[in-house]
TORVO-31695 format. One record per residue (C-alpha): x, y, z; residue in three letters; residue number from 1. Coordinates in nm, 4 decimals, padded with zeros to 6 digits, always signed. Example, Ala and Ser with C-alpha at 12.3 -4.5 7.8 and 13.67 -1.06 7.14 Angstrom:
% TORVO-31695
         u         v         w  gudo  vexba
  +01.2300  -00.4500  +00.7800   ALA      1
  +01.3670  -00.1060  +00.7140   SER      2
This chain:
% TORVO-31695
         u         v         w  gudo  vexba
  -02.3043  +01.3336  -01.9223   UNK      1
  -02.4966  +01.0867  -01.7026   UNK      2
  -02.8139  +01.2206  -01.5454   UNK      3
  -02.8873  +01.1878  -01.1754   UNK      4
  -03.1715  +01.2085  -00.9269   UNK      5
  -03.1169  +01.4876  -00.6769   UNK      6
  -03.0722  +01.3702  -00.3172   UNK      7
  -03.1010  +01.6315  -00.0437   UNK      8
  -02.8668  +01.5503  +00.2478   UNK      9
  -03.0397  +01.8086  +00.4645   UNK     10
  -03.3413  +01.5778  +00.4995   UNK     11
  -03.3507  +01.4697  +00.8680   UNK     12
  -03.3188  +01.0931  +00.8169   UNK     13
  -03.0378  +01.1145  +00.5599   UNK     14
  -02.8576  +01.3868  +00.7542   UNK     15
  -02.8598  +01.1704  +01.0683   UNK     16
  -02.7153  +00.8745  +00.8781   UNK     17
  -02.4394  +01.0936  +00.7340   UNK     18
  -02.3474  +01.2277  +01.0764   UNK     19
  -02.3308  +00.8772  +01.2222   UNK     20
  -02.1193  +00.7560  +00.9310   UNK     21
  -01.8875  +01.0545  +00.9680   UNK     22
  -01.8401  +00.9869  +01.3370   UNK     23
  -01.7702  +00.6163  +01.2874   UNK     24
  -01.5381  +00.6495  +00.9864   UNK     25
  -01.3742  +00.9825  +01.0845   UNK     26
  -01.4582  +01.1341  +00.7449   UNK     27
  -01.5438  +01.4984  +00.8153   UNK     28
  -01.6489  +01.5465  +00.4547   UNK     29
  -01.9791  +01.3721  +00.5271   UNK     30
  -02.0552  +01.6241  +00.8023   UNK     31
  -01.9825  +01.9063  +00.5608   UNK     32
  -02.2149  +01.7607  +00.2987   UNK     33
  -02.4889  +01.7311  +00.5620   UNK     34
  -02.4465  +02.1076  +00.6065   UNK     35
  -02.4508  +02.1607  +00.2268   UNK     36
  -02.0836  +02.2581  +00.2048   UNK     37
  -01.7951  +02.1165  +00.0027   UNK     38
  -01.6180  +01.8153  +00.1598   UNK     39
  -01.2873  +01.9565  +00.0321   UNK     40
  -01.2783  +02.3079  +00.1779   UNK     41
  -01.6149  +02.3705  +00.3430   UNK     42
  -01.7252  +02.6281  +00.0873   UNK     43
  -02.1028  +02.6472  +00.0193   UNK     44
  -02.2375  +02.4189  -00.2518   UNK     45
  -02.4255  +02.6341  -00.5000   UNK     46
  -02.6501  +02.3800  -00.6734   UNK     47
  -02.8572  +02.0789  -00.5718   UNK     48
  -02.6747  +01.8698  -00.8313   UNK     49
  -02.3329  +01.9505  -00.6833   UNK     50
  -02.4626  +01.8645  -00.3387   UNK     51
  -02.6092  +01.5352  -00.4571   UNK     52
  -02.2993  +01.4462  -00.6588   UNK     53
  -02.0635  +01.5156  -00.3711   UNK     54
  -02.2808  +01.2980  -00.1485   UNK     55
  -02.2394  +00.9856  -00.3645   UNK     56
  -01.8757  +01.0579  -00.4453   UNK     57
  -01.7921  +01.0998  -00.0762   UNK     58
  -01.9750  +00.7802  +00.0202   UNK     59
  -01.7780  +00.5849  -00.2400   UNK     60
  -01.4586  +00.7448  -00.1130   UNK     61
  -01.5459  +00.6409  +00.2431   UNK     62
  -01.5995  +00.2847  +00.1262   UNK     63
  -01.2734  +00.2950  -00.0705   UNK     64
  -01.0674  +00.4108  +00.2285   UNK     65
  -01.2444  +00.2334  +00.5172   UNK     66
  -01.4441  -00.0536  +00.3651   UNK     67
  -01.7463  +00.0589  +00.5687   UNK     68
  -02.0428  -00.1593  +00.4647   UNK     69
  -02.3075  +00.0959  +00.5650   UNK     70
  -02.1499  +00.3583  +00.3387   UNK     71
  -02.1797  +00.1181  +00.0466   UNK     72
  -02.5358  +00.0251  +00.1440   UNK     73
  -02.6379  +00.3921  +00.1465   UNK     74
  -02.4636  +00.4410  -00.1880   UNK     75
  -02.6750  +00.1576  -00.3294   UNK     76
  -02.9968  +00.3075  -00.1900   UNK     77
  -02.9281  +00.6485  -00.3398   UNK     78
  -02.8163  +00.5398  -00.6871   UNK     79
  -02.9786  +00.2054  -00.7723   UNK     80
  -03.2932  +00.3634  -00.9191   UNK     81
  -03.0938  +00.5857  -01.1587   UNK     82
  -02.8715  +00.2991  -01.2673   UNK     83
  -03.1699  +00.0685  -01.3151   UNK     84
  -03.3395  +00.3206  -01.5456   UNK     85
  -03.0214  +00.3413  -01.7528   UNK     86
  -02.9959  -00.0363  -01.7741   UNK     87
  -03.3587  -00.0766  -01.8788   UNK     88
  -03.3151  +00.1868  -02.1496   UNK     89
  -03.0151  -00.0001  -02.2909   UNK     90
  -03.2020  -00.3308  -02.2732   UNK     91
  -03.5161  -00.1961  -02.4412   UNK     92
  -03.4694  -00.4227  -02.7436   UNK     93
  -03.3083  -00.7133  -02.5587   UNK     94
  -03.5575  -00.9339  -02.3749   UNK     95
  -03.3123  -01.2058  -02.2686   UNK     96
  -03.1242  -01.0051  -02.0029   UNK     97
  -03.2728  -00.9161  -01.6643   UNK     98
  -03.2098  -00.5536  -01.5685   UNK     99
  -03.1970  -00.6329  -01.1967   UNK    100
  -02.9271  -00.8937  -01.2563   UNK    101
  -02.7208  -00.6370  -01.4465   UNK    102
  -02.7677  -00.3844  -01.1643   UNK    103
  -02.6509  -00.6406  -00.9108   UNK    104
  -02.3441  -00.7291  -01.1195   UNK    105
  -02.2567  -00.3609  -01.1630   UNK    106
  -02.2614  -00.2976  -00.7871   UNK    107
  -02.0598  -00.6144  -00.7280   UNK    108
  -01.7935  -00.4692  -00.9595   UNK    109
  -01.7964  -00.1423  -00.7648   UNK    110
  -01.7749  -00.3407  -00.4403   UNK    111
  -01.4777  -00.5452  -00.5624   UNK    112
  -01.2718  -00.2674  -00.7242   UNK    113
  -01.3010  +00.0503  -00.5116   UNK    114
  -00.9288  +00.1182  -00.5585   UNK    115
  -01.0042  +00.2243  -00.9168   UNK    116
  -01.2267  +00.5107  -00.8035   UNK    117
  -01.0928  +00.8687  -00.8178   UNK    118
  -01.2956  +01.1024  -00.5901   UNK    119
  -01.1349  +01.4273  -00.7040   UNK    120
  -01.4453  +01.5662  -00.8816   UNK    121
  -01.8006  +01.6083  -00.7470   UNK    122
  -01.9522  +01.4042  -01.0317   UNK    123
  -01.6850  +01.1336  -01.0076   UNK    124
  -01.9140  +00.8585  -00.8823   UNK    125
  -02.1985  +00.9444  -01.1174   UNK    126
  -01.9749  +00.9135  -01.4237   UNK    127
  -01.7696  +00.6196  -01.2919   UNK    128
  -02.0812  +00.4324  -01.1848   UNK    129
  -02.2614  +00.4839  -01.5149   UNK    130
  -01.9500  +00.3703  -01.7005   UNK    131
  -01.9480  +00.0454  -01.4996   UNK    132
  -02.3212  +00.0056  -01.5603   UNK    133
  -02.2731  +00.0552  -01.9343   UNK    134
  -01.9869  -00.1950  -01.9542   UNK    135
  -02.1735  -00.4497  -01.7420   UNK    136
  -02.4827  -00.4154  -01.9606   UNK    137
  -02.2822  -00.4643  -02.2806   UNK    138
  -02.1072  -00.7668  -02.1292   UNK    139
  -02.4455  -00.9215  -02.0398   UNK    140
  -02.5768  -00.8638  -02.3924   UNK    141
  -02.2623  -01.0137  -02.5472   UNK    142
  -02.2936  -01.3136  -02.3166   UNK    143
  -02.6511  -01.3684  -02.4320   UNK    144
  -02.5506  -01.3415  -02.7983   UNK    145
  -02.2816  -01.6069  -02.7526   UNK    146
  -02.5331  -01.8626  -02.6225   UNK    147
  -02.6307  -02.1266  -02.8816   UNK    148
  -02.9830  -02.0879  -03.0178   UNK    149
  -03.2099  -02.3920  -03.0194   UNK    150
  -03.3371  -02.5006  -03.3603   UNK    151
  -03.6967  -02.6242  -03.3948   UNK    152
  -03.8043  -02.7982  -03.7153   UNK    153
  -04.1222  -02.6747  -03.8826   UNK    154
  -04.1519  -02.3821  -03.6440   UNK    155
  -04.3847  -02.2099  -03.8873   UNK    156
  -04.6563  -02.4478  -03.7700   UNK    157
  -04.6099  -02.3577  -03.4043   UNK    158
  -04.8341  -02.0933  -03.2455   UNK    159
  -04.6709  -01.7521  -03.2292   UNK    160
  -04.6219  -01.6228  -02.8746   UNK    161
  -04.5304  -01.2671  -02.7899   UNK    162
  -04.2403  -01.3254  -02.5506   UNK    163
  -04.2054  -00.9535  -02.4834   UNK    164
  -04.5417  -00.9371  -02.3076   UNK    165
  -04.5586  -01.0272  -01.9386   UNK    166
  -04.8808  -01.0659  -01.7453   UNK    167
  -04.9294  -00.7755  -01.4997   UNK    168
  -04.9513  -01.0052  -01.1967   UNK    169
  -04.6311  -01.1852  -01.2989   UNK    170
  -04.4517  -00.8558  -01.3614   UNK    171
  -04.5507  -00.7307  -01.0157   UNK    172
  -04.4367  -01.0543  -00.8538   UNK    173
  -04.1050  -01.0464  -01.0406   UNK    174
  -04.0475  -00.6876  -00.9324   UNK    175
  -04.1036  -00.7751  -00.5658   UNK    176
  -03.8773  -01.0799  -00.5891   UNK    177
  -03.6018  -00.8799  -00.7603   UNK    178
  -03.6133  -00.6121  -00.4909   UNK    179
  -03.5890  -00.8770  -00.2190   UNK    180
  -03.2971  -01.0468  -00.3915   UNK    181
  -03.1144  -00.7139  -00.4307   UNK    182
  -03.1539  -00.6411  -00.0587   UNK    183
  -03.0461  -00.9933  +00.0379   UNK    184
  -02.7404  -00.9763  -00.1869   UNK    185
  -02.6365  -00.6387  -00.0467   UNK    186
  -02.6765  -00.7751  +00.3079   UNK    187
  -02.4637  -01.0771  +00.2184   UNK    188
  -02.1917  -00.8547  +00.0718   UNK    189
  -02.1948  -00.6402  +00.3851   UNK    190
  -02.1594  -00.9460  +00.6097   UNK    191
  -01.8816  -01.0831  +00.3894   UNK    192
  -01.6972  -00.7497  +00.4136   UNK    193
  -01.7168  -00.7638  +00.7934   UNK    194
  -01.5737  -01.1175  +00.8034   UNK    195
  -01.3089  -01.0323  +00.5426   UNK    196
  -01.1982  -00.7409  +00.7615   UNK    197
  -01.1362  -00.9814  +01.0502   UNK    198
  -00.8772  -01.1775  +00.8525   UNK    199
  -00.5075  -01.1027  +00.8833   UNK    200
  -00.3477  -00.8773  +00.6237   UNK    201
  -00.1713  -01.1798  +00.4775   UNK    202
  -00.4996  -01.3704  +00.4428   UNK    203
  -00.6760  -01.0691  +00.2908   UNK    204
  -00.3970  -01.0211  +00.0374   UNK    205
  -00.3941  -01.3907  -00.0554   UNK    206
  -00.7713  -01.4019  -00.1123   UNK    207
  -00.7635  -01.0782  -00.3121   UNK    208
  -00.4877  -01.2003  -00.5420   UNK    209
  -00.6505  -01.5402  -00.6035   UNK    210
  -01.0247  -01.4671  -00.5991   UNK    211
  -01.0456  -01.1064  -00.7191   UNK    212
  -00.7414  -01.0556  -00.9399   UNK    213
  -00.7541  -01.4186  -01.0615   UNK    214
  -00.3820  -01.4832  -01.0187   UNK    215
  -00.2606  -01.8421  -01.0171   UNK    216
  -00.1376  -02.0016  -00.6945   UNK    217
  +00.2168  -01.9931  -00.8327   UNK    218
  +00.1974  -01.6184  -00.9095   UNK    219
  +00.0363  -01.5426  -00.5732   UNK    220
  +00.2915  -01.7475  -00.3801   UNK    221
  +00.5724  -01.5593  -00.5550   UNK    222
  +00.4196  -01.2202  -00.4671   UNK    223
  +00.3683  -01.3174  -00.1018   UNK    224
  +00.7073  -01.4882  -00.0727   UNK    225
  +00.5705  -01.8244  +00.0442   UNK    226
  +00.5664  -02.1750  -00.0994   UNK    227
  +00.2547  -02.2951  -00.2828   UNK    228
  +00.1674  -02.5482  -00.0115   UNK    229
  +00.1780  -02.2753  +00.2527   UNK    230
  -00.0341  -02.0473  +00.0349   UNK    231
  -00.3001  -02.3155  -00.0131   UNK    232
  -00.3221  -02.3605  +00.3634   UNK    233
  -00.3542  -01.9820  +00.4172   UNK    234
  -00.6363  -01.9573  +00.1618   UNK    235
  -00.8110  -02.2688  +00.2962   UNK    236
  -00.8112  -02.1360  +00.6527   UNK    237
  -00.9214  -01.7888  +00.5402   UNK    238
  -01.2145  -01.9294  +00.3436   UNK    239
  -01.3163  -02.1469  +00.6387   UNK    240
  -01.3054  -01.8507  +00.8754   UNK    241
  -01.5140  -01.6354  +00.6420   UNK    242
  -01.7661  -01.9173  +00.5840   UNK    243
  -01.7956  -01.9843  +00.9577   UNK    244
  -01.8389  -01.6149  +01.0336   UNK    245
  -02.1082  -01.5774  +00.7657   UNK    246
  -02.2933  -01.8816  +00.8989   UNK    247
  -02.2867  -01.7420  +01.2531   UNK    248
  -02.3989  -01.3965  +01.1396   UNK    249
  -02.6871  -01.5360  +00.9334   UNK    250
  -02.7902  -01.7613  +01.2228   UNK    251
  -02.7912  -01.4593  +01.4549   UNK    252
  -03.0104  -01.2668  +01.2097   UNK    253
  -03.2462  -01.5632  +01.1896   UNK    254
  -03.2719  -01.5798  +01.5696   UNK    255
  -03.3457  -01.2078  +01.5786   UNK    256
  -03.6246  -01.2521  +01.3224   UNK    257
  -03.7728  -01.5307  +01.5346   UNK    258
  -03.7669  -01.3099  +01.8445   UNK    259
  -03.9418  -01.0284  +01.6571   UNK    260
  -04.2019  -01.2642  +01.5114   UNK    261
  -04.2797  -01.4536  +01.8329   UNK    262
  -04.5113  -01.1864  +01.9867   UNK    263
  -04.7175  -01.1887  +01.6679   UNK    264
  -04.7490  -01.5664  +01.6877   UNK    265
  -04.8578  -01.5436  +02.0495   UNK    266
  -05.1263  -01.2882  +01.9636   UNK    267
  -05.2450  -01.4980  +01.6737   UNK    268
  -05.2765  -01.7958  +01.9057   UNK    269
């Protein structure tokens, strides 16, 4: 069984976030977890592990049923460290795969396929998540093994370099960069989810069939009951709307950063 770090929802900051999420998404189970009771029937949770498990499982269920980006962001915060330790353990003898990249890919898979999640057990997310992490790690290793290896003549005369050793300063820098990239990617996914939610049901279904389920235009057109030309126009307009919305959201974030930074610049001057 997959191990887990215990998260205590009764901590003030986490409890407040759960209450706000519960109010916005109308999922009373989050309120119950904040009070250390079962989201199913309100009975007391006996162990810290049950409480922590129900927390992640309920957050994934909220994302599955509402698509709430903050629920997924909190899920990432609570579980990324555990998943990253698992990935690094599996990659111990494989230096060609970056653990942070695997972690990112695993969460992208969770983000794209929430319909496959069954929240009926308290440890549902822990086991489901670790299964996705395991499969994503194996897929990354297989992808590395399929890459052609360069051949160098007379390599016995070349100096031997220990490629498994990384300078401490470089390792620290890589760790900081990876953390920043993870946060940026999660923000981008959250913004994309917001813009995707603003599309019509027809546009959402068309994009899902073509971009997520990888159906052909002919198959998608048949499922939606439209001609291929009409489908291409629907997908084109949906992509343009999402791209425009993302650009506007990122520009707004950039303006906000400038406003926050401007007092510091004035003081420095």
